[in-house]
C-alpha positions in Angstrom: 149.6 -86.2 -120.4 146.0 -85.3 -119.9 144.1 -84.3 -116.7 141.0 -82.3 -115.8 142.7 -79.7 -113.5 146.4 -78.9 -113.6 147.5 -77.4 -110.3 150.7 -75.3 -110.2 152.2 -75.3 -106.7 152.5 -78.2 -104.2 152.1 -76.2 -101.0 149.1 -76.3 -98.7 146.7 -74.6 -101.2 147.6 -76.8 -104.1 147.6 -80.0 -102.1 144.3 -79.1 -100.4 142.6 -78.3 -103.7 143.9 -81.5 -105.3 142.7 -83.6 -102.3 139.2 -82.1 -102.3 138.8 -82.6 -106.0 140.1 -86.1 -105.9 137.5 -87.1 -103.3 134.9 -86.0 -105.9 136.4 -88.1 -108.6 138.0 -85.1 -110.4 141.5 -85.8 -111.9 144.4 -83.5 -111.1 148.1 -83.3 -111.5 150.1 -81.1 -109.2 153.4 -79.5 -110.4 155.8 -78.4 -107.7 159.2 -76.7 -108.3 160.9 -78.0 -105.1 161.4 -81.5 -103.7 158.9 -83.0 -101.2 161.5 -82.8 -98.5 162.1 -79.1 -99.2 158.3 -78.4 -99.1 158.0 -80.2 -95.8 160.9 -78.2 -94.3 159.3 -74.9 -94.8 158.5 -73.2 -91.4 155.3 -71.2 -91.5 152.6 -69.9 -89.2 149.8 -72.2 -88.1 146.8 -70.4 -86.6 143.8 -72.0 -88.4 140.3 -70.6 -88.6 137.4 -72.8 -87.8 136.5 -72.9 -91.5 140.0 -74.1 -92.4 139.8 -76.8 -89.8 136.5 -78.0 -91.3 138.0 -78.0 -94.8 140.9 -80.1 -93.8 138.5 -82.7 -92.3 136.5 -82.6 -95.5 139.7 -83.4 -97.4 140.4 -86.4 -95.2 143.5 -84.8 -93.7 142.3 -83.7 -90.2 142.7 -86.6 -87.9 146.1 -85.8 -86.6 145.3 -82.1 -86.3 142.2 -83.1 -84.2 144.5 -85.1 -81.9 147.5 -82.8 -81.7 146.2 -79.3 -82.6 145.9 -76.8 -79.8 142.4 -75.3 -79.7 142.5 -71.6 -78.5 139.4 -70.0 -77.1 140.9 -66.5 -77.2 144.0 -64.4 -77.4 145.8 -61.7 -75.3 146.5 -58.1 -76.2 149.3 -56.5 -74.2 149.7 -52.7 -73.8 152.9 -51.5 -72.1 153.0 -53.6 -68.8 149.5 -55.1 -68.8 147.4 -57.4 -70.9 143.7 -58.2 -71.5 142.0 -61.2 -73.1 139.7 -61.4 -76.1 137.4 -64.4 -75.5 136.6 -65.9 -78.9 134.3 -68.6 -77.7 132.3 -66.3 -75.5 132.0 -63.6 -78.1 131.4 -65.7 -81.2 130.9 -69.3 -80.1 133.9 -70.4 -82.2 137.7 -71.0 -81.8 140.9 -71.2 -83.7 143.4 -74.1 -83.7 147.2 -73.7 -83.5 148.7 -76.4 -85.8 152.0 -75.8 -87.7 151.8 -75.5 -91.4 154.6 -78.0 -91.8 152.5 -80.6 -90.0 149.4 -79.6 -92.0 151.3 -80.0 -95.3 152.6 -83.4 -94.1 149.0 -84.6 -93.4 147.9 -83.4 -96.9 150.8 -85.3 -98.5 149.9 -88.5 -96.7 146.2 -88.1 -97.6 147.2 -87.5 -101.2 149.4 -90.6 -101.2 146.4 -92.7 -100.0 144.5 -91.6 -103.1 147.5 -92.2 -105.4 147.4 -88.6 -106.4 149.9 -87.3 -109.0 152.5 -84.8 -107.7 155.4 -84.0 -110.0 158.3 -82.5 -108.0 161.4 -80.6 -109.1 159.8 -79.3 -112.3 161.2 -76.2 -113.9 160.3 -73.7 -116.6 156.5 -74.0 -116.0 154.5 -72.1 -118.6 150.7 -71.8 -119.0 149.4 -71.8 -122.6 146.0 -70.8 -124.1 144.4 -70.1 -120.7 141.9 -67.8 -122.5 140.7 -70.6 -124.8 138.8 -73.9 -124.3 142.0 -75.9 -124.5 144.6 -74.7 -122.0 147.8 -76.6 -121.3 150.9 -76.4 -119.1 154.4 -77.1 -120.3 157.4 -77.8 -118.0 160.8 -79.4 -117.8 161.5 -82.4 -115.6 164.7 -84.4 -115.6 165.9 -82.4 -118.6 162.9 -83.2 -120.7 160.2 -80.8 -121.8 156.7 -82.1 -121.3 153.1 -80.8 -121.5 149.9 -81.4 -119.6 146.6 -80.8 -121.5 143.8 -79.9 -119.2 140.4 -78.3 -118.8 141.4 -75.8 -116.2 144.6 -74.5 -114.5 144.8 -73.6 -110.8 147.7 -71.2 -110.0 148.7 -72.0 -106.4 152.3 -71.1 -106.9 152.7 -68.1 -104.6 153.7 -64.5 -105.1 156.7 -65.2 -107.3 155.0 -67.9 -109.4 154.2 -67.9 -113.1 150.4 -68.0 -112.8 149.6 -64.4 -112.0 152.1 -63.1 -114.6 150.3 -65.2 -117.2 147.4 -62.8 -117.0 147.9 -59.9 -119.5 149.0 -56.6 -118.0 146.0 -55.0 -119.7 143.7 -57.2 -117.6 145.5 -57.5 -114.3 145.3 -54.8 -111.6 147.6 -54.9 -108.6 147.2 -53.1 -105.2 150.0 -53.0 -102.7 151.1 -51.5 -99.4 154.7 -52.2 -98.2 155.3 -51.6 -94.5 158.5 -49.9 -93.3 159.4 -52.8 -90.9 159.7 -56.6 -90.7 159.2 -59.4 -88.2 162.2 -61.0 -86.7 161.1 -64.5 -85.8 162.8 -67.0 -83.6 161.8 -70.7 -83.2 162.9 -72.5 -80.1 162.4 -75.9 -78.5 160.9 -74.4 -75.3 157.5 -74.4 -73.7 155.3 -71.5 -74.7 155.2 -68.6 -72.3 151.4 -68.4 -72.5 148.5 -70.8 -73.1 147.3 -68.5 -75.8 149.0 -66.0 -78.2 150.0 -62.6 -76.8 150.0 -59.6 -79.2 152.1 -56.9 -77.6 152.1 -53.2 -78.4 155.0 -51.4 -76.9 156.9 -48.1 -77.4 160.0 -50.2 -78.5 157.8 -51.9 -81.1 155.5 -54.8 -81.6 156.1 -58.3 -80.2 154.2 -61.6 -80.5 154.4 -64.7 -78.3 153.2 -67.7 -80.3 153.7 -71.5 -80.4 153.7 -74.6 -82.7 153.1 -77.2 -80.0 153.5 -77.6 -76.2 157.3 -78.0 -76.7 158.0 -75.6 -79.6 157.6 -71.8 -79.3 157.7 -69.1 -81.9 158.4 -65.5 -81.0 158.5 -62.3 -83.1 159.8 -58.8 -82.8 159.1 -55.8 -85.0 162.4 -54.6 -86.5 163.5 -52.1 -89.1 163.0 -53.4 -92.7 166.7 -53.2 -93.5 167.9 -54.7 -90.2 170.6 -57.4 -90.5 169.9 -60.8 -89.0 173.5 -61.2 -88.0 173.2 -58.5 -85.3 170.5 -60.4 -83.5 172.1 -63.1 -81.3 169.8 -65.3 -79.4 170.6 -63.4 -76.2 169.9 -60.1 -77.9 166.5 -61.4 -79.1 165.4 -62.7 -75.7 166.5 -59.5 -73.9 164.5 -57.3 -76.3 161.5 -59.6 -76.1 161.5 -59.2 -72.3 161.4 -55.4 -72.7 158.3 -55.6 -74.9 156.0 -58.0 -73.0 154.4 -57.5 -69.6 156.7 -58.1 -66.6 154.8 -61.0 -65.3 155.1 -62.7 -68.7 158.8 -61.9 -69.0 159.5 -63.4 -65.6 158.0 -66.8 -66.7 159.7 -66.8 -70.1 161.8 -69.9 -70.7 164.6 -69.2 -73.3 166.7 -71.5 -75.3 168.9 -71.9 -78.4 167.2 -70.8 -81.6 166.3 -73.6 -84.1 165.5 -71.1 -86.9 165.7 -67.3 -87.1 164.7 -65.0 -89.9 163.4 -61.6 -90.8 160.2 -61.4 -92.9 159.0 -58.2 -94.6 155.4 -57.2 -94.3 153.2 -56.2 -97.2 149.5 -56.1 -98.2 148.9 -57.1 -101.8 145.9 -58.0 -104.0 145.7 -58.9 -107.6 142.4 -58.6 -109.6 140.9 -60.6 -111.2 141.5 -64.0 -109.7 140.3 -65.7 -112.8 141.3 -65.2 -116.5 139.7 -67.6 -118.9 140.4 -71.1 -117.5 143.1 -70.0 -115.2 142.3 -69.4 -111.5 144.6 -67.8 -108.9 144.6 -69.2 -105.3 146.4 -68.1 -102.2 149.6 -66.0 -102.3 149.5 -66.0 -106.1 146.6 -63.5 -105.8 147.1 -61.9 -102.4 149.5 -61.3 -99.5 148.6 -60.1 -96.0 150.8 -59.0 -93.1 150.9 -61.8 -90.6 149.4 -59.8 -87.8 145.9 -61.1 -88.3 146.9 -64.8 -89.0 145.1 -64.7 -92.4 147.6 -65.9 -95.0 147.1 -69.6 -94.9 143.4 -69.2 -94.1 142.8 -66.9 -97.1 144.4 -69.6 -99.3 142.0 -72.1 -97.8 139.0 -70.0 -98.5 140.1 -69.6 -102.1 140.4 -73.4 -102.3 136.9 -73.7 -100.8 135.3 -71.5 -103.5 137.3 -73.0 -106.3 136.8 -76.6 -105.3 133.0 -76.1 -105.1 133.0 -74.3 -108.4 134.8 -77.2 -110.1 132.6 -79.8 -108.4 129.5 -77.9 -109.7 131.0 -77.9 -113.2 131.9 -81.6 -113.4 129.2 -83.1 -111.2 126.2 -80.8 -111.6 127.1 -79.3 -115.0 126.6 -75.8 -113.5 129.1 -73.1 -114.2 127.8 -70.4 -111.9 130.6 -71.0 -109.4 133.3 -70.7 -112.1 131.8 -67.5 -113.4 131.6 -65.9 -110.0 134.8 -67.3 -108.4 136.9 -64.2 -108.7 134.2 -61.8 -107.3 133.3 -64.2 -104.5 136.9 -64.8 -103.4 137.9 -61.2 -103.7 135.0 -60.1 -101.5 136.4 -62.2 -98.6 140.0 -61.3 -99.5 139.5 -57.6 -99.2 137.8 -58.0 -95.8 140.7 -60.0 -94.5 143.1 -57.5 -96.0 141.2 -54.8 -94.0 141.5 -56.7 -90.8 145.2 -57.5 -91.2 145.9 -53.9 -92.1 143.9 -52.7 -89.1 145.7 -55.1 -86.7 149.1 -54.0 -88.0 148.2 -50.3 -87.7 146.9 -50.9 -84.2 149.8 -52.8 -82.7 153.0 -51.5 -84.5 155.1 -48.4 -84.3 155.4 -46.5 -87.6 158.4 -44.2 -88.3 156.1 -41.3 -89.4 153.8 -41.4 -86.3 153.3 -38.2 -84.5 152.5 -37.7 -80.8 148.9 -37.3 -81.9 149.0 -40.6 -83.8 150.4 -42.4 -80.7 147.7 -41.1 -78.5 145.1 -42.2 -80.9 146.6 -45.6 -81.1 146.6 -45.9 -77.3 143.0 -44.6 -77.1 142.0 -47.3 -79.6 143.6 -50.0 -77.6 142.0 -48.8 -74.4 138.6 -48.7 -76.1 139.2 -52.3 -77.3 140.0 -53.3 -73.7 136.7 -51.8 -72.4 134.2 -52.4 -75.2 132.5 -55.8 -75.8 131.4 -54.5 -79.2 135.0 -53.8 -80.3 136.2 -57.1 -78.9 133.4 -58.9 -80.8 134.4 -57.3 -84.0 138.0 -58.4 -83.5 137.0 -61.9 -82.5 134.6 -62.3 -85.5 137.4 -61.4 -87.9 140.1 -63.4 -86.1 138.2 -66.7 -86.0 137.3 -66.2 -89.7 134.4 -64.6 -91.6 131.9 -67.1 -93.0 132.6 -68.5 -96.5 
């Protein structure tokens, strides 16, 4: 087979890139290791920056999000038994939208279907060949048969454990990582959210987050030790601990229910450089991971797609390769700023095993300053709603 851009990975990043390119008349083939049903069953966060929302509309996949997405003008920070609000709209003139990644992925699939885009599911053994030449290709096995796609470029949207990043020689690739000594225990329940906007809670017992997917579906998180066992967290134990970590007035209005899904997710910060090697480009989790505290994971993937889709459009439509040559540096500049914000939010709100009494007092002083300072709140709001592309 032959295409202009081979895209490895059929998650939101790969689908969004394929959709944006298709609308410019650029041919793509998407390779996905799992089935379509499996991809659509993944439960992920869904706080979308304004830029991500605009990009989904540009891809022709934003109509349902516009109808059903929950626009949030701000967020709450809770400290011990009180909370204060960061007003995004007042401080920045912008907002975020809560819309589940599962729904977003479904919208991208439907938009892709309307354009008769090519997505090959349940492919195995994907390998990238000759990415440092003018004639790259991608081989894979599907239904027991080995096949190959010849292409102009390869976009690696296949996540942290995918093949794309590992294709770049070790002599070229640099990796930066911070692993955190705790995880997030998440619980999804078919209950109304306890708040109209997210609540980020800092407490002596550990961090907590009150979030939502839609008006009837809530998502809650607790900071837990990294090696904690999921089996010891019954639904009742989770709800009891959550009540301890959020302000009393919020706890009293909390509606609990049976968990639909429960899991523990480790936290890490990770960046790989460069994000381009020859004709291979890295997008999303293939190149970087952020702790979820700042709601940047999906949004960083979207900004990578923005830069790469524009670069490829310039190449094919305008015969201009400046965007391709500068892709890695441009994307990494925004990646590191988002890494900084996610790291800062994690450090501000969580309890670390090595913290001294001095560290705890400094953390409290920083939270009190954030509560009282318009300048500090503006900085947080600007980063949370998303830095400009």
